[in-house]
N, C-alpha and C positions, 0 to 999 in steps of 0.2 A: 184352866190351868195355861193353854198354848197363849193364849192373849195377855197373860200376867206376864209369862215368860218375857213374850218382846215389850213390853214393856218396860220391864225392866231392865232391858237390855237399852233401851230408847233412853231413860231417864239416868242411868249412867254410863257418864260421858268416857269414863275409862275404859269401861269394858268395850263401849260402842267403837271407841278407835284402836282398840286391842283385838276385834272382833275385823272390821274392815282391814289393818293390817297384816293380819293374819292370811286375811285372803288372796293378798300377794305376794306371802313366802312362797310358794311353788314357783310362782313366775319367776322371782328374782333368783330364787335357787337357781333354775333351770336356765335361765339366760346365761347369769353368768359362768356356771359350769359350762356350757355346750359353746357358749363362743370364745371361751380360752382354751380347750381344744376342735375345733369347728372342721380344720383341715390342715392338720401335722404333718400328714404323708402326702398333700400336695403341696408344701413349702420345703420338701425338702433340700432344696437349691440353695436354702440360706443355714445350712446346717455344715459347718466350715468342717472340713478335712484337709491337712497337710500330707500336699505330696513332695516325696524327697527323689529325686532321679538321680542313681550313681550308675548310672549302668553305663558301658563305654564300647561301641560299634567295634562289630569282627566282621572279617573279609568269610563269607561262607558260598560255597560252588562259583565262586570266582562274582558275587557279588556283595555291597555293604548292607551287611545286619544290623540293624537298632531298633533292637524290639524297645526301650526303654523311650526312646525318642519319638518313634510312633506312638506308645501307650501316651505319652503328655499331650501328643496334637492330636489326639482321639478325646484325650477328656476335656481340652480344652473347649470344645463342642460339646459336651457331655452337661445339662444342668439337672441331672437327677439328685447331685450333691453338690454343695460348694466347695468346687477343689482350690485350694491356695497352693502353688506353687512354690516350694519355699528351699532354703538351705536345710541339711540337716539339725544345725545348730537351730538355726529359726526355728525349726519344728520342735524341737527337743523342747525350747524356750516355753513357745506355747504352749504344750501340752501340759506343763509345770503351771503357766498361769491362766489354766484353764480357758484358752483360747480357742485350743481343738478336741473336739470330741474323738477324732481318731487320726494318726499317721500312717500313712502306707510309703513305706521305704523298696525303690526299688533298686537291688544290689547290683555294685558293680560288674559283676559276672553274668548278669541277668543273659544279654545276649551271648557270651562264651557258651554260656551250659544250654543253651537255646541250640548253639553250631555243633554239638555234639550227639546229635539225635543217630548220626549213621554210625558214629565212635562203635569201641568194641563192649565200652563202661561207658554210657551215656548217662548225664547228669542232670537231675532236675532242675526247672527254673524256678525259683523260690520268692513269690511276692509277700513279704512281710508286711504287716501293719500290728501296730499297738491299739487301744483304746482306751479309756478311763470310764467305767462302767459307774464310778461313782457319780460321775458330775450329772449323768441323766443315762439310765439303763435304755428306755427307747431309743434314745441318743445314740448308744450303742448297737441296739440290734438291727435300729436304719443301719449305721454305717457296717453293718455284719450283709447285710442285703447286700448296701454297693459293693462292698469288697468282693463280695461273691459274683454279683454280676461282672465287676472289672475283670477278677481272676476269670472269668468264663468267657470276656469278651478277649484277653492275651491268648486263653489257649486257642480260642477259634483264630485269632489273627496268625498264632506264632504254627498251630495245625495247618493254614491255608499255606505259610512259606515255606512250612515243609512240603504239602503236595507238591507248590511251583516247582520246587527243587526236585523233586521227586519226579517228577510231569519233564523237568528236561534232561536227566539220567536216562528214562524210557524212551524220551525223545532219540536221546544218543545213542541208545540202545536199538532205538528203531532204524537210526541211518548204520548202525554197523553192522545189524540183522540183514540191509539191503547191502551195505561192502563186501558181508561174508557170502550173502548169495550171489553177486557177483564175480566174488572170486572162487567161489563151488563152479561155477559157471565154467570160468575159466579156467578151473582143473577139469572139469569135466569135457572143455575141448581138450586139452592137454593131453589127458589122457587118451581120447580119440585119437590124438596123432602119436601118444606114446604108442598106442598100441599098432597104428599106421607103421610108426618105426621099427617095432619089434618084429612084424611082419617082413619088413624089410631088411630087419637086422638077421632073421633067420633065415629069408634066404641068402644073405652074405657069407652066413656062416659056412652055407653050403657050399658057396661058391667058394669061400677061404677052405674049404675042408678040400675040394677039388683042385684048387690052386696049389695048396703045400702039397698034396699027393703029385701032383705034376712037379714040382718044386723036387720035390724028395726024389723024383726019379731025374730031373734036368741036373741036380746037385753033384752029381757025380764025376761029369766031366770038368767041371769048375776046378779044381785043383791044379790041371794042366794051364788052364785059360789065364789065373791069378799069375803064375810065374812068366807066362809073356808082359800081362800087365806091370807086376813089378819094372820088368825089364824095360819096358817103354817108359814108366814112369822115373828111371835114371835118365833116359834120355831130355825129357822134359825137364828136368831139373836142370839140365846143362844149357836149355836154351834160356832158358827165362834167367837166369842168373846175368847171360851175356846180354837179354833185352833190358834188366834192371838197370843193366850201367848206362843205358843211353836214353834212360827218362829227362834227367837234368835238362838238356837243349832241345827236345820237343817243348816241354813247358813256354823256354823262353821265348821262342817263335811264335807257339800258341799265342802269347799274352801282350804282344805287339800286335799280330793282326788282329786280335778283341778290340783294342787301343783305336788302330784306325776306322775300324769297324764302328766303333760309336759315334767316331766324330764325325762319320760320315751321315751317319743316321741322325746325330743332333741339327746338321746341316741342311738336312731334306726333310726334318719335320717343319724347321721353321719357313721351308721356302714353300712347304705346303699347306701350312698354315696361312699363309698370306694368299691362297689362291684364289679364297671364296671373296676376299675382301677385292683383291685386284678383279675379279670378274664382277661384283658389285660396283665396284667403282667406278668400270668401265663402261657398265652398263649404264648407272647412273650420267656418266660424264657424255654419253651417247644418248639417251633424253635429253638431257639437260641441253646439250648441243643442239638436238632437234626443237628443243623449247624457244633456245635464241636465235635458231632462225628464223622459226615461226615470229616470235615476238620482233626478231628486227625487220621483216619483211609487215609484220601488222605498223612498226613503228615508223618506216618507211611512206606504209601507206600514210599514216595518220601525220607525219609530215609533209606527204605531200597535199592532204588535205590542209592542211595546217597555211601550205604555202600559198595555194588557192585562198584558201579565205583570208588572208593576210591584207588583201585590199581591203573586205568588206569589213575588216576589222578595224584597220584605221580609218575608214568610215565610220561605223560605230563610235570610234571613240573620238572623233569629231563632235558627233551628236551628242553623244554622253557631253563632250566640254559646254556642248550650246547649253543643252540644257539643263549643266550644274550654273551653269552662267545664267538661266533663267529661275531656275530652283534659287540660287542667291539673290537674285532679286523679291521671288516671289513669299520666298522664307518672312524678312521684315513684314511683309503686309499679314502673312497668317498668323505673326505673333503677335501682328494688330489684333488678328481676329478675335486670339485668344484671349487677348486683353480686353475686347468687348466682351468677348461669352463670358468672361470669369465677370465683368460689371454685372452683366444680365442676371448672373446666377445670383451675385450678393443681392442685386435686388429682388430676386425668386424667393432667397433666404429671408430677407427683409420684410416680403409680401405674406409669407406662409400664413404668418397670423391674422392675416387678414383673409387667407383662403380660407383656415381653421372658422373665423365666425361666418365666412360666406354657409360653408358644408353645415354648420349648426343651425343657421339661416333657414338653408333648403330642408335638412330635417325636420325644424317646426313648420316649413311649409307644407311636407309633406303631410302632417300630421292637420294642418287645416284643410287638406285637400280632400281628408275623410269625411269634414263637417262640410264642403263645398258641395261631394257629391250626393251628400244627403239630399241638399239644399237644391241641386241642379234637380235630381229626379222630381221634385216638388215644384218646379218653376216648368219644366217641361211639361208637367202633367196640365198646368192654369193656362202655358203660352197656346198649346194644343186644342184647348177649348174652347179660348179666346179666337182663335187663328178660323176655328172649324165654323161658330157662329157669326165671324165676319163676312166668310166665304159665301155659306149662306144668305146672309142678307145682300150680298155683292148679286148672288145668283137671282134673285127677287128683282134687284133692281135693275139689270143688265137684259132679264126676258123681252122687256117691250121697246128696246133698243133697236134691233130690226126693222119693224113697222115706222118708229118715230124717224130714223133714218130714212126709209122710202119715201117719207112723207117732207121732210126736206130735202129731198133731190128734187121731188117735184117742185115744189120752189124753189128751188135755187134755178131750175131751169125754166120757171116764168118768168125768175128776174134775171135770166140771162139775158132769152128771147126779150124783155122789155126795155134792158138796158141799153141791146141792138134796136131795136125801134127807137127808142129816144135819144141815141146816137145818130141814127139816120135822120130823125125828123128834125132834130136839133144842129142835125147839120145846113139839115137846107134851111133853116128860121136863120143860121146864121151866114149861109150863102145869098139867101133875100134879106137880110139886114144890110151885108155887104154892099148888094145890088143895091140897093132902098138907098143906105148913104151914100150913092155914088148916083143915084138917078133919081135920089127924089124929086118929086115935083110936087107942088101944091096941086095939081088938077088926077093926080095917080094918088095920091096922098089918101083918099078915102078910100078907093077901091082896095088898095093894098091896107092899106089897117083893119078892113072889114077881113079881107081872108087873113090877116096874120091874126086876130081877135078868133075867128074862128078854128085857127091850127093850134092857138093857145088854148084854147077851152079843151080840144081835144088834149094836147099835152097832158095840160091841168087833171085831165079827169083819168088818162094814167097814170099819173104821179099818186094821185088820190088813192085810185086802185091798187097800185104797188105797196102806195105804204101802210094798205091794209091786211098785204099780204104778209102773214107771221114765217117769214122765214125760217130763221132761227129756230122758229119751235120752241117758246118757253118751257114744254115741259122737260123737251130733250136741254136747258141748260139747266135747268135745277136739278133731272139726273144726272147731268153730268156732274155738277157740282155735287152731290152726293156721293157720286161714284167714287170721285177724287178723295174726298174725304174718307172714303170707305177703303180707300187702295193704299191711300198713306197711311193709315191705322191697321190695314193687314200687313201693308211693308214693314212694319214697325216691328209686329210680331212675328212676322218671319224673319227680320233680321234679329231678334233677340233670341227666338226657335234657333236660328245657324250659329249666332254665338254661343248657346249651350251646347246646340252638337259638337262645334269646334273646340270646347273647353271640355267634352267628355272622353274627344278620341285620341286622347294622349294621357299618359300617368308621368309625365313630369312638367307640368304645369305650361306646356308650351302649346299655341294657339292651332287649330286644326282647320284643315279648309273645310268652308262649307259647302263646296261641289258648285260655286257659281261663281266665275271671278269678271272683272270689270269689262273686259275683252268681250268674257259671252253678251254681258248686258248690253252692250254698245253693238256690237254686231244686230242685234235682237232689233235694237231700237233704230239702225240703220235701213231694216230690210222693212220697216214698220211704211217706209214712204213719203215719211214727214219732211217739212222743210229743214234748211239748215237750220234755222233759229230755232226751230219747235224741237229739233233733233236733240240742239245742244242744251236746250232747257228741260228735254228729259233724262236727256244723262246726267246734268247737274242734280236733279232731282234723284236719281237713282244710283248715286255715285256712293251714297250714304250705305247703300245695302252690301255693297260689294267691299265696302271698307277695310270689313275685317276677315275679308277673302284672304290675304297671304298668309303662304302655309309653311310653315316651318319643318324640319324632319321630326316625324312622329319617333320616339322614342318603343313604344307599345302603342299599335293600334287597337283599339277592341271592335267587336262587329255592332258595326255603326255605319255599315257601305248602306242599307236600305232608308235609314234616315235621313241621308245625305243627297241621295239620288232624287226622294222624294221632294224635299226643298229645294232642290235645284229647279226638278220641275215645276216645283208651285212658282218659283220665283222668276221662272221664265216666260209662263203666263203671266204674271201680275205684269211685270215690264212690256208685254204685246198689248194688256192691256190699258197700260199707263199713255202705250204710244198713240194709242187709239183717242183713247179720253182727251191727252194733248190737241188731237186734231181737234177734237170737236169742240173743244174751247176756246179752240184757235180761230175756229168757223164760228163760235158766237162772239168773237172780238169783231172777226170782219164783218157780220152781220149788223154788231150795233154800229158800228161805222158808217155802212152801208145807208142803215137807217136815218143817222145821223143827214149824210149827203141828199138822200131823198126830201128831207125835209127843208135843209137849204135851199133845192131846186124848186121846191114846191112854192116856197117861198118869192124865190126870185122870178116863178112864171106869175105867181100873183102879183107883183110890183110890176111887171111888164104888162100883165092883162090891164092892172089898172092904170096905167100910159096908155096905151093903146085905147080903152074904154074913154079916159078923158082926151084923148087925140082925137074920138074919131066925135066926142059930144064938141069941143071945143075947135071947130073948124080954122078958127080965125087965128088961131095961135099956132098953125102948121110953120109958120117961117121957124119959130123956136124948133120946130119937132124933129129938124132936120138935124139939129145937134145932138137931140137928145138921139135920135136912131141910131145916130152912130155911136153915141155913148152905149144903147144899148145893143148895138153891132160889135161893140168889144165886149160886152155882157155876157151875151149868148156865143161868143168864141171861148172866153172860158168855162161856158156850161159846158160847151163841146168838149171842150179839153176833159171836165172833170167826165162828162159820160163815157169819154174816152176810155178812161180810168176805171171807171166804173165798169164798163164792159168787159174790160181785160180783169180788174178780178174777178167779176160775174164768173168766166169763162174758167179762169182757175178754180173760182168754190166751186163750179160745177163737179172739175173732174176732181178736185179732193172731195167733194162728197161722193164722187161715181168711187172712189177707191174706199172710201170710209164705208161706204153702203156693202162693199164687196169682202171687207173687214169687221164688222158689225155682226154677221153671223157667225167669223171666226173667233170673236169675243166671246159669245155666248156658248159656244161651248167650248171655248179655253176654261171661261169661268164654272162650266158643268166639273169637266176636266179638275179645275182646281178643286170645285168641292171632293170631288171622289177620292183625288189626292191628298185632302185634309181629313178625309176619313179613314182611308190606306195610312195615313200618318199618325193617325192616333191609335192603330190598333197596334201597330207596328213600334208606338211608345211603348204600349202595355206589354210587347214583347218583349223591348228590350231592360224589362226590369232583372232578366235572366242575366241581362249582359252586365247591368248595375251591379248585380252581384258580384260577377268576376271582376269587374272595374274595383268594387270596394275590396276583393280582395288583392287585386295588383296593386292598389294603393296601400296598404295595409304590407305587400311585399316591399314594394318601395320604399315604406317607413322603416322595414329591418334593414334593409340594406343601408339604406341612409345612416344608419346608427351603427352599421356594422362599420362604413365609410369612416363615420365620424370618432371609432375605435381605432382606427388603423392610421389617424391622421399624425400621431405621435411619431409612428414609425416613419411616415413619410416625410414630417419635419426633419426626424432623425436623417434620412436618404440625403434631404438636400442640403443639411449640414456636411455631409459626409461627399458630397458633391461639392460643395464651396471648397471645402477644403483638397479636393482632388483639382478641383479649377486652379486653386492658389497656387498647387505646388507646380501645374502643366503653367502656369503665368510664371511663374519663379524659375519655370526651366526655359524660359524663351530664350533668353541670351546665350545660354549654352545649346539652347540648338541653332540659332545663327552663327556661334562661332564652331560648330561643326561642319556646317553646311560650308562655310568660307574654307575650313579646311579641306575637306569635300574635293569644292572647288580647284584650289590648289593642288591637291594630289590627282586629281582628272585633267590637269593643264601639264603636269609633269609628266605623264603618262602619253599626254599627247604628243609631246616632244621628244619623247624617245621612241616613237612607233617608228623612225625610218630604220634606225638600228636594230630593232624588234624582226623587220622584215628583212634586211640583210643577212639576220644571223639565220634566222629561218631557212632563208634560201642556202645557207654552207653548211646547217643542221640537214639539208634533206640531199645533199652531194655526200656528205658524211654516211648518211643511212644506207644510200647505195654500196657504196663501199663495203658497209658492213655486214648488208645481207649475201656479199658477193663472196667474202672471207669466211661468213658463218655456214655456208653451204659446201663449204670444200671443207671445213673441220668436221660438219656432220657427216658427211661422205667415209672421211678417213675414220672417224671414230666408230662408224656401223661397221669398216671391213674390220677394224682391231676385234670387237666386239664379237664379230660372228668367228674368229679364232680364237676364242677365250676357251671353250667348252675343250679343245684340242688339246689346249695349253695344259689347262686343269687336270685334265686326263692322265697326260702321260707325267705329270710331276707326282698325282698320286700313283703313280704304278712304281715309279721310280721311288719313292718313299717307303710304300709297301715291301718292296723289295731290300730294302735298303735295313729294315726293321728283322727282315726274315735271316737276313745274314747278319746281322749284327746279334741277333738272337741266339744263330745257332755258335756262333763264335765266342758269346760270353757262355754260352752251356758248355762249349769247348774247354775255353779257359777256365769255366769254374769246375769241369772236370778234371782238369789235368793231377790236380793234387791227388784227384780218387784214383786217377789212372796209373800214377807215379805208386799211388798208397795199393791198388791193387795192383799193379805189377811187382809189385815188394811183398805184397799178400799173396801173390799167386808164385810167386818164387817161395818166400817161404812156405805155402801149401805143397806147393810140390815136393818140399823136404819133407813136409810130415808127413804126405801123400806115397810120397817113395819109402818113409820110417813102413808108414802103416801099410801098403801093400805088399810088404818084406812080411812086417808081421803076421798081415793076412795070409800072406804064401805059406806060414808055419803055421798057422792055424785052419787053414781046410778043414783037418779031418774034424776037427772039433766041431765045426759049420754042421759038418755033413749028420755027426751025431745028431745035433740041437734039430737041424730039419727035419730027420724023423721022430723025435719026441713033438714036436710042433704038429705034425701030422696027426700024430696020436690026441693030441690034446682036442685039435680041430674036429676029429672025430666025435670025441665026448662031447663039445657043443653043440655039431648037429643035432646028435640024437638026444639032447633035453629041449631044443627050440619050440617042441609043440608044449610043452610044459611051461612056458615064459611068456608062449601068445595066451594058455588058461588065464595067467596073473592078470597079465597086463588088459585083458577083458575085463575081469574082475574089478578091478580099479578105475575102471573108467565107469561103469554101472553103478560103483560104490560112489562117484563124484554127482553124476547126476543124480541119485536121490537126494544127496545132501543138499546140492542146488536148489533143488523144488523143495525141499523143505525149510531151507534159510528162508527163500522165496515167501513162501505161504506164512511165515513166521513174521517178516520182515511186512507184508500188509496188515498181518492183523494187529501187529503193535501200530502201525502208524494209520491204520483207521479207526483206531481209539481216541475220541475228540476232548484233547488232554488243554483244556483254555482254561483262563479264571473262572469261570464259572463252575469247571469241575475242582477246580482247589477249593472254593467257597464251598460245594457240596461236601467235598472232604472235611473240610474244619467246621460247616454248620450243617449235618443233612438232616436236622431235625427242624420243624419251624413249629411255635407255639402259638394258637391260634383259640383267641375264648371267645366265647357267649355268653352275653349276659341272660339269664333266666329270668333274673329281676336285678335292677341298677338302683344302686345307692351311691348317691353323687360325692358322701365324703364322709370321713367319720362322724362330725357333728350330727348326721341322718342318721350313721348305725348306732352311735350310742344313744340318740333321743329316745328311745322307748323307755331305755334306762333310767335317766332321767327324769324325764316326766314322771312317771312312775313312783320314782325315788320322793322327788319332790312333794307329791300329793299326799303321799304319809307321813313325810317329816311334818308338813302342814297340820296334817290331822292330828300329828301328837303334839305340836306348839298348841293346836287350838285347845287341848284338852289338857295342857299347861295354867295355860292362860286364864279359860272361862271355868265358871264354879259350878263343875259339872253334878254335882250333887243338892245343889242349890236347890229348896222348892219354894218356887214364885205363889202359890197359897197353899197354906193350912187346910187340911180337912180333903184334899183330893186323893183320890184313888192313886195307887201303884199306876193304872193304866192311863192317868191323865198326867202325872209325873213322867212317864216315858213319852208320850207323845210331846210334851211338851219340849222335852229334851231334845229329842229326836228330830225336833221341827227346825230348832237351832240348828242341831248336827248336818241334817240333810240341807239346809239353805248356805252352809258356809261351805258345806263339800260340793253342793252345783256352782256358788260361786268361784271356788277356787278353779273347779276342772275347768271352766268356760273362759275364765280369765287369763289361764295360764297355755290353753288350748292354740285359745285366738293371737295371744302377743306372742305366741312364740314361732305361730303362722306367719305375722307380721316381719318378725324378726329376721326369718328366711327358709323357715320347716317350709319344705315342697310336698304335699301330701297328697297321695295318689284316690283318696277316697275319703272323703272330707267328713260324711255321715259315721262311718264308723270310727274315725278317726276321733268325733266329739262324744260317740260313745262308749268309748273306752275310758276315755278320759271321765267320765261321770260314773261312769260304774268303779273304775278302780278309785276314785274319791269316796264314792259313798262306802262302798266296802273297807278302805283304807278308816274310816272316820266310825263307823259301827264298831268294828275290832277293837281301835283305840280307847272310844267311848265303853264299850264291855269290861274293858280291860279296866280303867280308870275309876267305872263305877263301880265296877264290882270288890275290886281290890285295893282301891284309891292309889299312894304313891307307891306300893309295889308292883302294883296292874301297870303305872305309868313304865316301870324300871322293866318290867316285861316285854311292853311295847316296844321300850329300846333294843331289848336282846333281839325282839322279833326283827327289829330293823339290820342290825347286825347280822341277823342270818340270812334274811332275802338280798341284803349286799351279796354275798359269795354262791347264796344256792338260787338265786332266781335265773341264772345265765344271763347276766344283762352285758358282761364284758368279753370271756371266753367261752366258747364254747362247754357244756358240761361234759363233754367225751375225754375232755383234758386237764377237767378238775375231779379231786376225791372222791373216794366213794361217800363221803358222810353226805357233802355238799348235794352228792347226787341220789342220796337217799329222802333226805326232805325237800329237794328240787320241786316234786308233785303236789305238794302241802302247802305250796307258801303262794300267796296272792299273787305278787308281784311277777311271779311265773307266766301267769296269762295274761296281765296285762301287758306284760312286755312282747309277748307274741303277737297279741291283738294290734297292739301299736305298730309293729315291724309289718305286718301285714293291710293296716291302713293307710303306714305314710309309704315303703315303698314296694308291697304286693310282695309274691313271689311266695307265698306261704298257703294262699288259698281261701276262701270266705268261709267254707267248713271250721279254719281256725278261728276265726271272731266268734263264730255261732259257739263253738264249745268253748272260749273262752267267756265268752259272757256268760254261758250259763255255768261256770265254775265261779266266777265272781258274785253271782246271782246267789249261787249255792254259799257262798262264803259270807254273803252279808245277810242274809235269812237268818242264817245259823247265829251269825252275831247279835241279827236282833230281837233271835229271841231268847237267846242267854242275856241280852241287856233288859229282856222286860223281863226275865225270870229273876236276873240280883238284885234292882230295884223290886220286886214283890216282896223277897226274901229281906233285903235293907229296910224295907216298911213293917215288916213284921217283927222285925229285929230292934225298931224306932230307932234307926241308924240315919235315917233321912236326913238331909241336911247338913251332915257332919261331915267332915272331911279333914284329915291330916294337914291338906294347904291351909286350915285355920290356924295353926299351930306355929305357922310361920314369923307372926307377930311375936310370938312369947321368944323363939328363939332369938330374933333381934333383941329383947330388951333382955334375956340373960346376956350375951354378948355389951351389951350396956355394960 
């Protein structure tokens, strides 16, 4: 049957849609209701309340009191309500138009009543407000609460003002206490003085008593004395009458005397007032005269010196005139130079463009220098290797040179000896031929021919032997050629190395010195012992080596000292070797000439020998022999001459070979040193790699510096332009300079012409200066004497002035007193009359006087007797004043020690502070009302479901009541669970913060199920009346569940039904789950109660369904008659 029930719902779309819609009814009910009142108390600042301030300020305790204005000022900072400050008319209209919920009126006597606090009949301050509860009662309640708080604030503020005013009075009272204490202290001191005076008074009374007693005794003879006094008074009166008649004459004389004294005193005052100026003036005059004298002396000295220098001045002016004339001549030349300078600067300005271009080229060249340094490193390494190999080959080729030179030397010696022998033999031949030519006879011809033949054979053999001697040594000649070629190669390599070295020793692309100059090379060639021709050839050959050695100033020298010194040594040794090789080549060339001459001699002697043989063989032809012998003698003489040259050349050759033999070993040693130096050069080249790095860094620095210079070129151009302008101005002022010099020359000429007059004037000035010095000295002496007498003069004048003042004062006093004197005389005269009358009366009253004295004596006796009582009273007054002063001072300290500050006044106004601690926290009114609304919504959902769903309908006939029960309960349970879960979940999303989520969902499910089961029971058992009962139960739960107000403020009926309502327990459980504060036991108890309600409802539901089935009322409902009702209406 359960399945059939659910199939029925699925097939009937109207029922399905209704069930689904009903599930969302609790959520919609809750969200719309709660969101409408989510936080009404948090938004009270939007509740409009009108404030009308009619108060008028008043004066209170000397200060302005404006309570109304202060209240308005505070309300403007208060956002508890929406305060609107308006006039009375606008407030009345706003209340009428429902614009304001409350109108607060501050009456005009608000501050005035506040000021009556210290009056006899103080008046209360009335803060009036009116509300419109009909507009909204909660708004009225909120306004009441706000107004009460406002009243409390006003009360606090006014109380603080009262306390402040009271504190001011207390402070004044404290000050008064202090003043009273000070007065009491003064009374105490006065009482002490009174006590002392009383003691003195009593002592005086005692003395008075004694005196009066003595007077009483002494009064007895008074009567006779008074009579004598009366008689004398009569005589006095007569004398005074006469004196009174003479007072007019006395007054006139005294007045004249006083007038003269005043004039005298005034004159002496004026004289005395000038003595200071006189003294100061005389002193200044004396000082000034001394200064004048000193100045005159100095002037005289200066004039004398001027006079002595006048000749030099004349000479100087003359020289100045000559110099001015020269200056006048030279200035045009200077101006011409300025014009030339201006022209040069103009050219400089025109060429600055080229300068900038050159700087840019230098900057570009500096960049090329970096790449050239790298190339230099490679070339130096390669050149060093080539140099080292060439020097090694040179060492191999020169190691046999000393032995070859030795052989050459022995051969040359042989040639020299042979040439001498040839020369001697040929001389004899020549002599013989000459003799033969002169003495030849046919008879002797044969003998001489034979002898000549034998001698010629001997010469021929010697020539043959000489021609076979290899004087030059072919090996030496080829070795010399090889050495020469290798030296040329080494020389070029060393020259390249030197060129590379000189390139690397500068950072500004300037050629560096190779360390070997042409003069050094020439000196070494000259020292080699060569002939002038050979030395010239050697110098010409090595001229290219030192050609690049001219050194320029280096800007930045790197560490190449070792390289250049080694190269210099190598080049020196090469020069020495080349000199020796040049000698060797020279010897080889001479040897070739000698061989040619020997060959020629040999051929000549062959011809002579052939002729002699022919002569010897043809004796018949002796006649013609003589002519031939003559020719032969001439040829022999020529041979002799050639042999002479050969002998001389052999001697020179021998000497040269001797020198060369000594130099050969040096040459070999030099080549070895050259080889070692090449090795050192190679190692130093390797070491120079570090220097190359420094050189690279320097080149980069140069590049940077040139870049900076290039950047400064615009400033240079600007400076040159300014220099050009200045030069133009200087050139333009040349004419003015010439004119000025001309004027200067004219002025100096004029001064020169006036010099005689100047010299004459100086002489006259010197004579006058001498006279001035003499006169000034006399004046100074006189003034000094006068200045010395001034103090005595001043003292006398002061004494005279003082005496005149004393005299004048006395006379003025006398003159002023003459009236008094006259009046006194008159009074004295009148008094004498009165005295006379009185004495006469006294004389008649002496009897009464005696009686009075007796009475006075009796009174004094009585005073003296009461003096002890007066002393006791005075002492009591003094002690009482002391006590009063101490008490007042203590009271003053106590009053003034109380800290009456604004904090104390605030304490009087608000002595308590309300501090709240939340046992549980409810964020707003929405959270407070949520348990009630959630529970109510689920109950309403259950009612709506039972109205819409056919609760009594049977989905399957023939089933039991239990099956019917289970089918309906399954649907009701599902719908209740859906409503609970959807409502609880979406309300959390809508803003409800839940402390215990599990308890929250459990409560929602339990109240949904309980409500569903209760309403199903009522609907099932009683049909429409049961639904009406469910509605009544809803009404009862609205007031009796305690969802809005505490049950303690609800009437007894609702308190009586409160424990029997399901919503009572769901609300308590929801409150604990949402905001805590009630304890988990509340949830347990509430769930137990709801579970009990659900079980009872389910039991009753099952029982009712069983009864309906028994009565065959299942499936029948009054809801089915709704259609019939609609038909009737039609």
